[in-house]
C-alpha positions as CSV (number, residue, x, y, z in Angstrom):
1,M,0.1,-0.3,0.0
2,N,1.3,3.4,-0.8
3,L,0.0,5.8,1.6
4,S,2.3,8.5,0.7
5,V,0.5,8.8,-2.7
6,F,-3.0,8.2,-0.7
7,S,-2.1,11.1,1.7
8,N,-1.2,13.5,-0.8
9,S,-4.2,13.1,-3.4
10,L,-7.1,11.7,-2.5
11,I,-7.2,12.8,1.3
12,G,-5.9,16.1,0.0
13,A,-8.6,16.3,-2.5
14,L,-11.5,14.7,-0.5
15,W,-10.9,15.4,3.0
16,V,-12.7,18.5,4.0
17,D,-15.7,17.2,1.8
18,V,-16.2,14.1,4.3
19,F,-15.1,16.6,7.4
20,R,-17.8,18.7,6.5
21,Y,-20.3,16.2,6.3
22,L,-19.8,14.6,9.1
23,K,-19.8,17.8,11.1
24,R,-23.1,18.3,9.4
25,Q,-24.2,15.3,10.7
26,G,-23.6,16.1,14.0
27,C,-20.3,15.2,15.0
28,R,-18.2,17.5,17.3
29,H,-15.0,18.7,15.7
30,H,-12.4,16.0,17.2
31,E,-15.1,13.1,16.4
32,A,-15.6,14.4,12.7
33,E,-11.7,14.1,12.3
34,D,-11.3,10.7,13.8
35,L,-13.8,9.8,11.6
36,T,-12.7,11.0,8.3
37,Q,-9.2,9.5,9.0
38,E,-10.9,6.3,9.8
39,V,-12.9,6.5,6.5
40,F,-9.7,7.2,4.6
41,M,-8.1,4.1,6.0
42,S,-10.2,1.9,5.5
43,L,-10.9,3.0,1.5
44,S,-6.8,2.6,1.4
45,K,-6.8,-0.7,2.8
46,N,-9.9,-2.7,1.6
47,H,-10.6,-0.6,-2.0
48,G,-7.5,0.5,-3.4
49,F,-8.5,4.3,-3.5
50,D,-4.5,4.3,-2.9
51,R,-3.7,3.7,-6.5
52,P,-1.0,6.4,-8.3
53,G,-2.8,9.8,-10.4
54,T,-5.9,10.1,-8.1
55,D,-6.1,14.0,-7.5
56,Q,-8.8,16.4,-7.5
57,S,-8.9,16.6,-11.3
58,N,-8.9,12.7,-11.9
59,I,-11.8,12.2,-9.1
60,S,-15.2,11.3,-10.8
61,P,-18.4,12.5,-9.0
62,H,-19.2,8.6,-8.6
63,E,-15.9,8.2,-6.4
64,R,-16.4,11.1,-4.3
65,N,-20.3,10.0,-3.6
66,Y,-18.4,6.7,-2.5
67,V,-16.3,8.4,-0.1
68,L,-19.1,10.4,1.2
69,K,-21.2,7.3,1.6
70,A,-18.5,5.8,3.2
71,A,-18.7,8.1,6.0
72,R,-22.4,8.0,6.3
73,Y,-21.7,4.2,7.3
74,A,-18.7,4.8,9.4
75,L,-20.9,7.5,11.2
76,I,-24.1,4.7,11.5
77,D,-21.2,2.3,12.9
78,Q,-20.0,4.3,15.4
79,R,-23.6,5.7,16.5
80,R,-24.5,2.0,17.0
81,S,-21.7,0.9,19.1
82,E,-22.0,4.0,21.1
83,Q,-25.6,2.9,21.8
84,A,-24.9,-1.2,22.3
85,A,-22.2,0.2,25.0
86,A,-24.6,2.5,27.0
């Protein structure tokens, strides 16, 4: 896995979108940061989003929507875990 390519390209292009989405969903600042990082690490590890050449100009609307949907599911999972622990 080439995390340097992943970090410099995809995170740079979509990190703010994911973070803002999570904030709009009611996450506190540090929770949104943590979940955003988890989303990109998961995508890098499991779905090949660390491919070379991924930058703002190469990201399709479908990929952007896919990443935002991954953020949504990460938030749902986190909230379910919190409810189960309560």
